[in-house]
C-alpha positions as a Markdown table, in Angstrom:
| # | Residue | x | y | z |
|---|---|---|---|---|
| 1 | Met | -35.7 | 25.0 | 90.0 |
| 2 | Ile | -35.5 | 28.7 | 91.1 |
| 3 | Lys | -31.9 | 28.8 | 89.8 |
| 4 | Lys | -33.0 | 27.3 | 86.4 |
| 5 | Asn | -35.9 | 29.8 | 86.1 |
| 6 | Tyr | -33.5 | 32.7 | 86.9 |
| 7 | Lys | -31.2 | 31.6 | 84.1 |
| 8 | Ile | -34.0 | 31.4 | 81.6 |
| 9 | Leu | -35.3 | 34.9 | 82.7 |
| 10 | Lys | -31.7 | 36.2 | 82.4 |
| 11 | Leu | -31.4 | 34.8 | 78.9 |
| 12 | Lys | -34.7 | 36.3 | 77.9 |
| 13 | Leu | -33.7 | 39.7 | 79.1 |
| 14 | Tyr | -30.4 | 39.4 | 77.3 |
| 15 | Leu | -32.0 | 38.3 | 74.0 |
| 16 | Asn | -34.6 | 41.2 | 74.4 |
| 17 | Lys | -31.7 | 43.7 | 74.5 |
| 18 | Ile | -30.2 | 42.6 | 71.2 |
| 19 | Pro | -31.8 | 44.4 | 68.2 |
| 20 | Leu | -31.6 | 42.6 | 64.8 |
| 21 | Pro | -29.9 | 44.7 | 62.1 |
| 22 | Gly | -32.5 | 46.0 | 59.7 |
| 23 | Phe | -35.4 | 44.6 | 61.7 |
| 24 | Glu | -36.7 | 48.0 | 62.8 |
| 25 | Gly | -35.9 | 47.6 | 66.5 |
| 26 | Ile | -37.1 | 43.9 | 66.8 |
| 27 | Ser | -35.0 | 41.8 | 69.1 |
| 28 | Phe | -34.1 | 38.1 | 69.0 |
| 29 | Leu | -36.7 | 37.4 | 71.7 |
| 30 | Asn | -39.4 | 39.4 | 69.8 |
| 31 | Leu | -38.7 | 37.5 | 66.6 |
| 32 | Phe | -38.8 | 34.2 | 68.4 |
| 33 | Gln | -42.1 | 35.0 | 70.1 |
| 34 | Phe | -43.6 | 36.3 | 66.8 |
| 35 | Leu | -42.5 | 33.1 | 64.9 |
| 36 | Lys | -44.1 | 31.0 | 67.7 |
| 37 | Glu | -47.4 | 32.9 | 67.3 |
| 38 | Val | -47.6 | 32.7 | 63.5 |
| 39 | Phe | -46.8 | 29.0 | 63.4 |
| 40 | Val | -49.8 | 28.4 | 65.6 |
| 41 | Lys | -52.2 | 30.8 | 63.8 |
| 42 | Gly | -50.7 | 30.8 | 60.3 |
| 43 | Asn | -52.0 | 27.6 | 58.8 |
| 44 | Phe | -48.9 | 27.7 | 56.5 |
| 45 | Ala | -48.9 | 24.1 | 55.3 |
| 46 | Ile | -52.0 | 24.3 | 53.2 |
| 47 | Arg | -51.4 | 27.8 | 51.9 |
| 48 | Ser | -47.8 | 27.1 | 50.9 |
| 49 | Ala | -48.8 | 23.9 | 49.1 |
| 50 | Ala | -51.3 | 25.9 | 47.0 |
| 51 | Val | -48.8 | 28.7 | 46.2 |
| 52 | Ser | -46.0 | 26.3 | 45.4 |
| 53 | Phe | -48.2 | 24.3 | 43.0 |
| 54 | His | -49.2 | 27.4 | 41.1 |
| 55 | Phe | -45.6 | 28.7 | 41.0 |
| 56 | Phe | -44.7 | 25.3 | 39.5 |
| 57 | Val | -47.5 | 25.6 | 36.9 |
| 58 | Gly | -46.2 | 29.0 | 36.0 |
| 59 | Ile | -42.5 | 28.1 | 35.5 |
| 60 | Phe | -42.8 | 27.0 | 31.9 |
| 61 | Pro | -45.1 | 29.9 | 30.8 |
| 62 | Thr | -42.7 | 32.3 | 32.5 |
| 63 | Leu | -39.7 | 30.8 | 30.6 |
| 64 | Ile | -41.6 | 30.9 | 27.3 |
| 65 | Phe | -42.7 | 34.5 | 28.0 |
| 66 | Leu | -39.2 | 35.5 | 28.9 |
| 67 | Leu | -37.5 | 33.8 | 26.0 |
| 68 | Ser | -40.0 | 35.2 | 23.5 |
| 69 | Leu | -38.7 | 38.7 | 24.5 |
| 70 | Val | -35.1 | 37.7 | 23.7 |
| 71 | Pro | -35.3 | 39.0 | 20.0 |
| 72 | Phe | -36.2 | 42.4 | 21.4 |
| 73 | Leu | -33.3 | 42.6 | 23.8 |
| 74 | Pro | -30.1 | 44.2 | 22.4 |
| 75 | Val | -27.9 | 41.4 | 23.8 |
| 76 | Ser | -26.8 | 38.2 | 22.1 |
| 77 | Gly | -26.7 | 35.0 | 24.0 |
| 78 | Phe | -29.2 | 36.2 | 26.6 |
| 79 | Gln | -30.3 | 32.6 | 27.4 |
| 80 | Glu | -26.7 | 31.9 | 28.6 |
| 81 | Tyr | -26.8 | 34.9 | 30.9 |
| 82 | Ile | -30.1 | 33.7 | 32.4 |
| 83 | Ile | -28.5 | 30.3 | 33.1 |
| 84 | Asn | -25.4 | 31.8 | 34.7 |
| 85 | Phe | -27.4 | 34.3 | 36.7 |
| 86 | Ser | -29.8 | 31.6 | 38.1 |
| 87 | Glu | -26.8 | 29.5 | 39.2 |
| 88 | Asn | -26.5 | 31.5 | 42.5 |
| 89 | Leu | -30.3 | 31.6 | 43.1 |
| 90 | Leu | -31.3 | 27.9 | 42.7 |
| 91 | Pro | -30.2 | 24.7 | 44.2 |
| 92 | Glu | -27.6 | 23.0 | 42.0 |
| 93 | Val | -29.9 | 20.1 | 41.0 |
| 94 | Leu | -32.7 | 22.5 | 39.9 |
| 95 | His | -30.2 | 24.7 | 38.0 |
| 96 | Glu | -29.0 | 21.8 | 35.9 |
| 97 | Lys | -32.6 | 21.0 | 34.9 |
| 98 | Leu | -33.4 | 24.6 | 34.2 |
| 99 | Glu | -30.4 | 24.9 | 31.9 |
| 100 | Asn | -31.6 | 22.0 | 29.8 |
| 101 | Thr | -35.2 | 23.5 | 29.7 |
| 102 | Ile | -34.0 | 27.0 | 28.7 |
| 103 | Asn | -31.8 | 25.7 | 25.9 |
| 104 | Glu | -34.6 | 23.5 | 24.6 |
| 105 | Leu | -37.2 | 26.3 | 24.7 |
| 106 | Phe | -34.8 | 28.8 | 23.2 |
| 107 | Phe | -33.7 | 26.7 | 20.3 |
| 108 | Lys | -37.3 | 25.7 | 19.4 |
| 109 | Arg | -37.9 | 29.4 | 18.6 |
| 110 | Tyr | -41.5 | 30.0 | 19.5 |
| 111 | Lys | -42.4 | 32.4 | 16.6 |
| 112 | Gly | -46.1 | 32.7 | 17.3 |
| 113 | Leu | -45.8 | 33.8 | 20.9 |
| 114 | Leu | -46.7 | 37.4 | 20.3 |
| 115 | Ser | -50.3 | 36.5 | 19.9 |
| 116 | Ile | -53.1 | 34.8 | 22.0 |
| 117 | Gly | -50.5 | 32.2 | 23.1 |
| 118 | Phe | -48.3 | 35.0 | 24.4 |
| 119 | Ile | -51.2 | 36.5 | 26.4 |
| 120 | Leu | -52.0 | 33.1 | 27.9 |
| 121 | Ser | -48.4 | 32.6 | 28.8 |
| 122 | Leu | -48.5 | 36.0 | 30.6 |
| 123 | Tyr | -51.6 | 35.0 | 32.5 |
| 124 | Tyr | -50.4 | 31.6 | 33.6 |
| 125 | Ala | -47.0 | 33.1 | 34.5 |
| 126 | Ser | -48.6 | 35.6 | 36.9 |
| 127 | Leu | -50.9 | 32.9 | 38.4 |
| 128 | Gly | -48.3 | 32.0 | 41.1 |
| 129 | Ile | -48.2 | 35.7 | 42.2 |
| 130 | Asn | -52.0 | 35.9 | 42.2 |
| 131 | Thr | -52.2 | 32.8 | 44.4 |
| 132 | Leu | -49.5 | 34.2 | 46.7 |
| 133 | Phe | -51.5 | 37.4 | 47.1 |
| 134 | Thr | -54.6 | 35.2 | 47.9 |
| 135 | Ala | -52.5 | 33.4 | 50.5 |
| 136 | Phe | -51.4 | 36.7 | 52.0 |
| 137 | Ser | -55.0 | 37.9 | 52.2 |
| 138 | Gln | -55.8 | 34.9 | 54.4 |
| 139 | Ser | -53.4 | 36.1 | 57.0 |
| 140 | Tyr | -55.1 | 36.5 | 60.4 |
| 141 | Gln | -53.6 | 40.1 | 60.5 |
| 142 | Ile | -55.2 | 41.2 | 57.2 |
| 143 | Lys | -58.7 | 42.5 | 57.5 |
| 144 | Leu | -59.0 | 44.5 | 54.3 |
| 145 | Lys | -59.2 | 42.4 | 51.0 |
| 146 | Asn | -58.6 | 43.4 | 47.4 |
| 147 | Asn | -61.4 | 42.7 | 44.9 |
| 148 | Tyr | -60.9 | 40.0 | 42.2 |
| 149 | Leu | -60.1 | 42.4 | 39.3 |
| 150 | Lys | -57.8 | 44.6 | 41.3 |
| 151 | Gln | -55.8 | 41.5 | 42.5 |
| 152 | Gln | -55.5 | 40.2 | 39.0 |
| 153 | Leu | -54.2 | 43.5 | 37.7 |
| 154 | Leu | -51.8 | 43.8 | 40.7 |
| 155 | Ser | -50.5 | 40.3 | 40.0 |
| 156 | Leu | -49.8 | 41.1 | 36.4 |
| 157 | Phe | -48.1 | 44.4 | 37.3 |
| 158 | Val | -45.9 | 42.8 | 40.0 |
| 159 | Phe | -45.0 | 39.9 | 37.7 |
| 160 | Met | -43.9 | 42.4 | 35.0 |
| 161 | Cys | -41.9 | 44.3 | 37.6 |
| 162 | Ile | -40.2 | 41.2 | 38.8 |
| 163 | Leu | -39.5 | 40.1 | 35.2 |
| 164 | Ile | -37.9 | 43.5 | 34.5 |
| 165 | Leu | -35.8 | 43.1 | 37.6 |
| 166 | Phe | -34.7 | 39.7 | 36.5 |
| 167 | Ile | -33.7 | 40.9 | 33.1 |
| 168 | Leu | -31.9 | 43.9 | 34.6 |
| 169 | Ala | -30.1 | 41.6 | 37.1 |
| 170 | Thr | -29.0 | 39.3 | 34.2 |
| 171 | Leu | -27.8 | 42.2 | 32.1 |
| 172 | Ile | -26.0 | 43.9 | 35.1 |
| 173 | Ser | -24.3 | 40.5 | 35.8 |
| 174 | His | -23.1 | 40.3 | 32.2 |
| 175 | Leu | -22.0 | 43.9 | 32.2 |
| 176 | Asn | -20.0 | 43.4 | 35.4 |
| 177 | Glu | -18.3 | 40.4 | 33.9 |
| 178 | Glu | -17.2 | 42.4 | 30.8 |
| 179 | Ile | -16.0 | 45.3 | 33.0 |
| 180 | Phe | -14.0 | 43.1 | 35.3 |
| 181 | Asn | -12.5 | 41.1 | 32.4 |
| 182 | Phe | -11.4 | 44.4 | 30.8 |
| 183 | Leu | -10.0 | 46.1 | 34.0 |
| 184 | Phe | -8.7 | 43.3 | 36.1 |
| 185 | Ser | -6.9 | 40.0 | 35.9 |
| 186 | Ser | -8.4 | 36.6 | 36.4 |
| 187 | Glu | -7.2 | 36.8 | 40.1 |
| 188 | Ser | -10.1 | 39.2 | 40.7 |
| 189 | Asn | -12.7 | 36.6 | 39.9 |
| 190 | Leu | -13.6 | 36.1 | 43.5 |
| 191 | Phe | -14.3 | 39.8 | 44.0 |
| 192 | Phe | -16.4 | 39.8 | 40.8 |
| 193 | Gln | -18.5 | 36.9 | 42.1 |
| 194 | Leu | -18.9 | 38.7 | 45.4 |
| 195 | Val | -20.1 | 41.9 | 43.7 |
| 196 | Asn | -22.5 | 39.9 | 41.5 |
| 197 | Phe | -23.8 | 38.0 | 44.6 |
| 198 | Leu | -24.5 | 41.3 | 46.5 |
| 199 | Ile | -26.3 | 42.7 | 43.4 |
| 200 | Gln | -28.4 | 39.6 | 43.2 |
| 201 | Ile | -29.3 | 39.8 | 46.9 |
| 202 | Val | -30.4 | 43.5 | 46.6 |
| 203 | Leu | -32.6 | 42.7 | 43.5 |
| 204 | Val | -34.1 | 39.6 | 45.2 |
| 205 | Met | -34.9 | 41.9 | 48.2 |
| 206 | Leu | -36.5 | 44.4 | 45.9 |
| 207 | Gly | -38.6 | 41.7 | 44.3 |
| 208 | Ile | -39.8 | 40.4 | 47.7 |
| 209 | Ser | -40.5 | 44.0 | 48.9 |
| 210 | Leu | -42.7 | 44.5 | 45.9 |
| 211 | Leu | -44.6 | 41.3 | 46.7 |
| 212 | Phe | -45.1 | 42.3 | 50.3 |
| 213 | His | -46.1 | 45.9 | 49.5 |
| 214 | Phe | -48.7 | 45.1 | 46.9 |
| 215 | Gly | -49.8 | 41.9 | 48.8 |
| 216 | Asn | -51.0 | 44.0 | 51.7 |
| 217 | Pro | -53.9 | 46.3 | 50.9 |
| 218 | Lys | -53.1 | 48.5 | 53.9 |
| 219 | Ser | -49.4 | 48.9 | 53.1 |
| 220 | Gly | -48.0 | 52.4 | 53.7 |
| 221 | Lys | -45.0 | 53.8 | 52.0 |
| 222 | Phe | -42.9 | 51.4 | 50.0 |
| 223 | Lys | -39.7 | 50.3 | 51.8 |
| 224 | Leu | -36.9 | 48.2 | 50.4 |
| 225 | Ile | -35.3 | 47.4 | 53.8 |
| 226 | Asn | -37.8 | 45.9 | 56.2 |
| 227 | Ala | -37.8 | 43.1 | 58.6 |
| 228 | Gly | -40.0 | 40.7 | 56.5 |
| 229 | Thr | -37.9 | 41.2 | 53.4 |
| 230 | Ile | -34.6 | 40.7 | 55.2 |
| 231 | Phe | -35.9 | 37.6 | 57.0 |
| 232 | Ser | -37.3 | 36.1 | 53.8 |
| 233 | Thr | -34.2 | 36.8 | 51.7 |
| 234 | Phe | -31.7 | 35.3 | 54.0 |
| 235 | Val | -33.8 | 32.3 | 55.0 |
| 236 | Ile | -34.4 | 31.5 | 51.3 |
| 237 | Ile | -30.7 | 31.7 | 50.6 |
| 238 | Ile | -29.8 | 29.5 | 53.5 |
| 239 | Ala | -32.6 | 27.0 | 52.7 |
| 240 | Ser | -31.6 | 26.9 | 49.0 |
| 241 | Ala | -28.0 | 26.2 | 50.0 |
| 242 | Gly | -29.0 | 23.6 | 52.5 |
| 243 | Leu | -31.4 | 21.9 | 50.0 |
| 244 | Ser | -28.7 | 21.9 | 47.4 |
| 245 | Phe | -26.2 | 20.3 | 49.8 |
| 246 | Tyr | -28.8 | 17.7 | 50.8 |
| 247 | Phe | -29.8 | 16.7 | 47.3 |
| 248 | Lys | -26.2 | 16.7 | 46.1 |
| 249 | His | -24.9 | 14.4 | 48.9 |
| 250 | Phe | -28.0 | 12.5 | 50.1 |
| 251 | Asn | -30.2 | 12.5 | 47.1 |
| 252 | Val | -32.5 | 9.5 | 46.7 |
| 253 | Tyr | -35.3 | 11.0 | 44.6 |
| 254 | Asn | -33.6 | 10.5 | 41.2 |
| 255 | Lys | -32.5 | 7.0 | 42.2 |
| 256 | Ile | -36.1 | 6.0 | 43.2 |
| 257 | Tyr | -38.2 | 8.1 | 40.8 |
| 258 | Gly | -35.8 | 8.7 | 37.9 |
| 259 | Ser | -36.4 | 11.9 | 35.9 |
| 260 | Ile | -39.6 | 12.6 | 37.9 |
| 261 | Gly | -37.4 | 13.1 | 40.9 |
| 262 | Ser | -36.4 | 16.5 | 39.6 |
| 263 | Leu | -40.1 | 17.6 | 39.6 |
| 264 | Leu | -40.4 | 16.5 | 43.2 |
| 265 | Ile | -37.2 | 18.5 | 44.1 |
| 266 | Ser | -38.7 | 21.5 | 42.3 |
| 267 | Leu | -41.9 | 21.3 | 44.3 |
| 268 | Val | -40.0 | 20.8 | 47.6 |
| 269 | Trp | -37.9 | 24.0 | 46.9 |
| 270 | Leu | -41.0 | 26.0 | 45.8 |
| 271 | Asn | -42.9 | 24.9 | 48.9 |
| 272 | Ile | -40.0 | 26.1 | 51.2 |
| 273 | Val | -39.8 | 29.4 | 49.3 |
| 274 | Ser | -43.6 | 29.9 | 49.6 |
| 275 | Tyr | -43.6 | 29.0 | 53.3 |
| 276 | Val | -40.8 | 31.5 | 54.0 |
| 277 | Leu | -42.5 | 34.2 | 52.0 |
| 278 | Met | -45.7 | 33.9 | 54.0 |
| 279 | Ile | -43.8 | 34.0 | 57.3 |
| 280 | Gly | -41.9 | 37.0 | 56.1 |
| 281 | Phe | -45.2 | 38.7 | 55.0 |
| 282 | Glu | -46.7 | 38.1 | 58.5 |
| 283 | Leu | -43.7 | 39.8 | 60.0 |
| 284 | Tyr | -44.0 | 42.7 | 57.5 |
| 285 | Ala | -47.8 | 43.0 | 58.1 |
| 286 | Lys | -47.3 | 42.9 | 61.9 |
| 287 | Ile | -44.8 | 45.8 | 61.9 |
| 288 | Asp | -46.9 | 47.7 | 59.4 |
| 289 | Glu | -50.0 | 47.3 | 61.6 |
| 290 | Ile | -48.1 | 48.5 | 64.7 |
| 291 | Lys | -46.8 | 51.6 | 62.8 |
| 292 | Asn | -50.3 | 52.5 | 61.5 |
| 293 | Lys | -51.8 | 52.2 | 65.0 |
| 294 | Phe | -48.9 | 54.4 | 66.4 |
| 295 | Ile | -49.5 | 57.1 | 63.7 |
| 296 | Lys | -53.3 | 57.1 | 64.3 |
| 297 | Ser | -52.8 | 57.4 | 68.1 |
């Protein structure tokens, strides 16, 4: 028994000495203890369910809003770039459904969108972010809350920032492809895909950092690289890859539910993303709180 306790203590001391890259001095042991604490106090199941539902509701308004901007972008075939760019971000099953939806929406040519309908699309598209901010405000670490109007405006602002990031990422991806096709042979395709993937990771991290920064009323200086963002980004990537593998090889939803199965898969994925974002935010808020206390002292 004593020998077993000694081994556990030795393992804890070892894990406590290993700092995680980009986690601002947090060790493996610190991260494990933190995750254990937030799972007990976080009440993530209910909060992530609400957020994922509103994200789901906002998918089609977002697509309509985005595609209504296509005529103003100096790029032809933009919907194809959106489809190609989203291929690395979404599970394969969802990407296939998204491709069909984008093509359908694009070729319908919603001409009257720059009107009240356009404004409503913008509102509903930002609804998911607004709900996410509400979920962030329910964190046991957050004492200061934003008022209703300020949160609505912040939600719209962050939504527009993320939309601009998405458009930039799509255009950069297309530009990279053109450059690589011009300068290199087809043998460099793997390198091109790697560069594109790294650009996508950086832009996803920037989007998550914006969510965390504006979701915490007591946030200090904006930081792209922080523990919460790194944790959320890589867990979402791993979870998306795992979910894609599962539904590709063990999928029973479409067999049982038919086309409705795709909706269930979408909700499962959005729920996982919401869950991870809230855990990442707790980590971000915790470190921010410790830093603020240190500065005041």
